[in-house]
N, C-alpha and C positions, 0 to 999 in steps of 0.2 A: 504494500500500500504506500502511496506517496505520503510525504510528511510536510506539515507546515512547521518550520523551525520557529520556536518561540523563546528559546533560551540559548545564549551563546556565552561561553566562559562564565557560567553561573549567574549571568544577569538577564533579566527579562528583556526581550527585544521584539520589536514588531518589524518583520521583514516580509517582502512579497513571497507568497507561496509559489510564484512562478519563477523566482530566481533573484539572487542578490550577489553583490560583490563582497568578498571577504579577503582580509589580508593573508598573504601566503606565509603563515606560521602555524604552529599547533594550536587548535581551538577545541573546546569541548562543546558539543551540541546536544540539544534535546528538543522535542516537539511533539506534535499530535498527529495521529494518522488521519488522512482524508479519505473517506469512503464515499463513493458515489453509487448508492444502491439503486438509483433510477436506471443506470446503465448496466449494473452488475448486481442483481438481487442476491441477498444472502441465502445460502442454502442451509445454514445452521441458525435456527432462531435463538440459540443460546450463545452465539459468538460474543466473546468478550475480548477486547483488546486492552491488555493491562499496560500499566506504565512501564516504560523501558528505562534501563540504566543510561546515564549519559554516555555519549560516544566521543572519544578523543580522536581527532583526525589531524594529520600533518598535511595541510594544504600546500601544494606546490604552485608556482606561477604557471599560468597557461592552462588551457583545457577547460573542461566542465566537470563538476562533481554533482552526483545525484544522491539524495538521501531518501531512504525508504524504511518501512517497517517490514520485518520478516519473522516468520516462525517456521520451525522445522515441521515437515508433514506429520511426524510422529507425535508432536506436542504443540497443539494449537493454543495452549495457554501461556507458553513462554515466548513472548514477543521480544525482539531486539531491534535496535537501530542498525542499519547497514549503510555503507557508502561505496560508490564505485566512481572511478575516474575515467573520463574519455578525453584523451589527449588531442590537442590540435583542432578542436572544434570551437571556433569563435562564436560566442553568443552574446547578444546585447542584453545586459542585465541592469537592474537598478542599483545605485550605490547603497551601501550599508549605512544607515543613518545612526 
């Protein structure tokens, strides 16, 4: 599930869910999952997305990072934040305020 980041380095932040710029150093992130059940209905009426631990990421200059929520197929109750990096894809993002 995509994530709306709402905490960076322990501080509450309001950033665009569509993307934002961040300094290329180590940061700690957290946020909330964004579920669009109009396009993808829930198959489990008891689905619960628990809070995830903060995720520490060493951001490097260039490219694009994506943050999401993930759970292993064997354990739908243990959600965690994940990040993946796509190098060399320029994206116009909003500055981090």
